[in-house]
C-alpha positions in Angstrom: -24.3 145.4 122.2 -22.6 147.2 125.1 -20.7 144.0 126.0 -19.5 143.5 122.4 -18.2 147.1 122.3 -16.3 146.7 125.5 -14.8 143.4 124.3 -13.7 145.1 121.0 -12.2 148.0 123.0 -10.3 145.6 125.3 -8.9 143.7 122.3 -7.8 147.0 120.6 -6.2 148.2 123.8 -4.4 145.0 124.3 -3.2 145.1 120.7 -1.9 148.6 121.2 -0.1 147.8 124.4 1.2 144.7 122.8 2.6 146.7 119.9 4.1 149.3 122.3 5.7 146.5 124.4 7.0 144.8 121.3 8.4 148.1 120.0 10.1 148.8 123.4 11.6 145.3 123.4 13.1 145.5 119.9 16.8 144.6 120.3 19.2 147.2 119.0 22.5 145.8 120.3 23.6 142.7 122.1 27.1 142.2 123.6 28.6 139.3 125.5 27.8 135.6 126.1 24.5 134.2 127.4 25.5 134.4 131.1 26.7 138.0 131.0 24.8 139.2 127.9 24.1 143.0 127.7 21.0 143.7 125.6 20.2 147.3 124.5 16.6 147.7 123.5 14.6 150.6 122.2 12.9 150.9 125.6 16.2 151.1 127.4 17.6 153.6 125.0 14.5 155.8 125.4 14.7 155.5 129.2 18.4 156.7 129.0 17.5 159.7 126.8 14.5 160.7 128.9 16.4 160.3 132.2 19.3 162.5 131.0 16.9 165.1 129.6 14.9 165.3 132.9 18.2 165.3 134.9 19.6 168.2 132.8 16.4 170.2 133.3 16.5 169.7 137.1 20.2 170.6 137.2 19.7 173.7 135.1 17.0 174.9 137.4 19.2 174.3 140.4 22.1 176.1 138.7 19.9 179.2 138.0 18.5 179.3 141.5 21.9 179.1 143.2 24.0 181.1 140.8 21.8 184.2 140.6 22.4 184.9 144.3 26.2 184.7 144.0 28.7 187.4 143.1 30.0 187.3 139.5 33.5 185.9 140.5 31.9 183.2 142.7 29.5 182.2 139.9 32.4 181.1 137.7 33.7 178.9 140.6 30.3 177.5 141.3 29.8 176.6 137.6 33.2 174.7 137.6 32.2 172.6 140.5 28.6 172.2 139.2 29.9 170.8 135.9 32.1 168.3 137.7 29.2 167.2 139.8 26.9 167.0 136.8 29.2 164.6 135.0 29.4 162.3 138.0 25.6 162.4 138.3 25.1 161.5 134.7 27.4 158.5 135.2 25.5 157.4 138.2 22.2 157.7 136.4 23.5 155.7 133.5 24.7 152.9 135.8 21.4 153.0 137.7 19.4 152.6 134.5 21.5 149.7 133.3 21.1 148.0 136.7 17.4 148.5 136.7 17.2 147.0 133.2 18.8 143.8 134.4 22.3 144.4 133.3 24.9 142.9 135.5 26.9 146.0 136.5 29.5 143.9 138.5 30.5 142.0 135.4 30.5 145.2 133.4 32.8 146.9 135.8 35.0 143.8 136.2 35.4 143.6 132.4 36.3 147.2 132.2 38.7 147.2 135.1 41.8 147.1 132.9 40.5 149.9 130.8 39.8 152.0 133.9 43.4 151.4 135.2 44.8 152.4 131.8 42.7 155.5 131.6 43.7 156.4 135.2 47.4 156.2 134.4 46.9 158.1 131.1 44.8 160.8 132.6 46.8 161.1 135.8 47.7 164.8 135.3 44.1 165.6 134.3 42.9 164.2 137.6 45.6 166.2 139.4 44.4 169.3 137.6 40.8 168.7 138.7 41.8 168.2 142.3 43.9 171.3 142.1 40.9 173.2 140.6 38.7 172.0 143.4 41.3 173.1 146.0 41.6 176.5 144.5 37.9 177.0 144.3 37.1 175.8 147.8 40.2 177.2 149.5 39.8 180.6 147.8 43.6 180.9 147.4 43.1 182.3 144.0 40.4 184.7 142.7 39.5 186.2 139.4 41.3 189.5 139.1 44.3 188.4 141.2 47.8 189.4 140.0 50.1 186.3 140.0 53.7 185.5 139.0 54.6 182.0 137.7 57.8 181.0 136.0 58.8 184.7 135.8 55.6 185.7 134.1 53.2 188.2 135.7 49.5 187.9 134.7 46.0 189.0 135.8 43.7 186.0 136.3 40.5 186.3 134.2 39.1 182.7 134.3 39.3 179.8 136.8 38.1 176.5 135.4 38.1 173.0 136.9 41.3 171.9 135.0 43.1 175.1 134.1 43.4 178.8 135.1 43.9 181.5 132.5 45.7 184.8 133.0 46.5 187.8 130.8 50.2 188.8 130.8 51.5 192.3 130.6 52.4 191.9 126.9 48.7 191.0 126.2 49.2 187.2 125.9 47.1 184.5 127.5 48.9 182.0 129.7 47.1 178.8 130.4 48.2 177.2 133.7 47.3 173.6 134.7 45.7 173.8 138.1 48.1 171.2 139.7 50.9 173.8 139.4 49.2 175.7 142.2 49.7 172.7 144.5 53.2 171.6 143.4 54.9 174.9 142.6 55.5 178.2 144.4 53.1 180.9 142.9 53.4 184.5 143.9 50.0 186.1 144.4 50.5 189.9 144.6 46.9 190.6 145.7 46.2 187.7 148.1 46.0 190.0 151.1 44.8 193.2 149.5 44.9 195.0 146.1 47.5 197.6 147.1 51.2 196.5 146.6 54.4 198.2 147.5 56.8 198.9 144.6 60.1 200.7 144.4 62.5 202.6 142.1 66.2 202.7 142.7 68.5 205.6 141.7 72.1 206.6 142.4 73.5 210.1 142.8 77.0 211.4 142.8 79.0 211.6 146.0 78.8 215.1 147.5 75.1 215.6 146.5 72.7 217.1 149.1 70.9 213.9 150.3 68.0 215.8 151.8 67.4 217.5 148.5 67.4 214.1 146.8 64.9 212.8 149.4 62.6 215.8 148.8 62.7 215.5 145.0 62.0 211.7 145.0 59.0 212.1 147.4 57.6 215.0 145.3 57.9 212.9 142.1 56.0 210.0 143.7 53.3 212.3 145.0 52.9 213.9 141.6 52.3 210.5 140.0 48.5 209.9 139.8 48.7 206.1 140.1 50.7 206.3 143.3 48.5 206.1 146.5 48.5 209.0 148.9 48.3 206.6 151.8 50.5 205.0 152.8 52.8 207.9 151.9 55.8 207.3 149.6 59.1 206.9 151.6 62.7 207.2 150.5 65.4 204.9 151.8 69.1 205.7 151.7 70.2 202.2 150.9 73.9 202.1 150.4 77.2 203.8 149.6 77.8 202.4 146.2 81.0 202.0 144.2 80.0 205.0 141.9 77.5 206.9 144.0 74.9 207.1 146.8 72.1 204.6 146.3 68.5 205.5 147.2 65.2 203.7 146.7 61.8 205.4 146.3 59.1 203.1 147.8 55.5 203.7 147.1 52.1 201.9 147.0 49.9 201.4 144.0 46.4 199.8 143.6 47.1 197.9 140.4 50.5 196.1 140.3 49.7 194.8 136.8 50.7 198.1 135.3 53.6 198.8 137.6 56.3 198.8 134.8 54.5 201.8 133.2 54.3 203.6 136.6 58.0 203.0 137.3 58.9 204.2 133.8 56.9 207.4 134.3 58.6 208.0 137.7 62.0 207.5 136.2 61.3 210.1 133.5 60.1 212.6 136.2 63.2 211.9 138.5 65.6 212.3 135.6 64.0 215.6 134.6 64.0 216.9 138.2 67.6 215.9 138.8 68.6 217.6 135.6 66.7 220.8 136.7 68.5 220.9 140.1 71.9 219.9 138.8 72.0 216.5 140.5 74.2 214.1 138.7 73.4 210.4 138.2 76.8 208.8 138.2 78.0 206.0 135.9 80.6 203.4 136.7 84.1 204.7 136.4 87.6 203.8 137.5 90.6 206.0 138.4 93.9 204.8 137.1 97.0 206.0 139.0 100.4 205.6 137.3 103.4 205.6 139.5 106.7 206.2 137.6 109.8 204.6 139.0 112.8 206.8 139.2 
């Protein structure tokens, strides 16, 4: 009785395994000739799905462990590189699964060579952008929060991705910059060395004005402006003897160069009011015409 039960169990087990193997070997897709035939079965498809799912879980765990110890701005850079590596890893897993399933990868790559060359030419700029993005992230030549100037536009960087960098301009518009521009073009980074930047406001006064009084007024106006840093102290330069007046420049430091047009505008309002109060004239271009009458 015991032997009969074991025999029946073995038969049932073999039938179950046979059914499972048959199910896994069901052909879904077949491409190519007999010598280079690529067969996609249910088992191969399930293997691909499970492998990608397990790989995504492992990568997600690695991302969480690494990113939680990084500053917020470095987290964005790490995620950009991480996504790039993730895609490459998925491709390698897919190729490895095909190879282990008996698919001739060499023939597959050879057959797709022309397609790869065409894609390479078509996606040339995208590859350049990705290389530029990796260069920016690894070299740290650009950080989130930096103030940059490109093509006459000033913007504050708020996102650095693998292919593009995004910045908010002073008129509240988003400028999307392909990352290869940071390699091929000259970009001004106002905050590369430090956040404080030196700005200036130029003004002319009429000839005969007390220049020391002008210097004092300009310095006081800068010191009264709350956005202007106390150190380094504002300084006034007597720049030139102009055609219509004496030219001065008020130089000062601010911690946020993104809003420097507003700061300069406020300073000009203050300077004009103080000059008017002290009777200092801001000249305008004029010409003297002398007429000589012949006798």
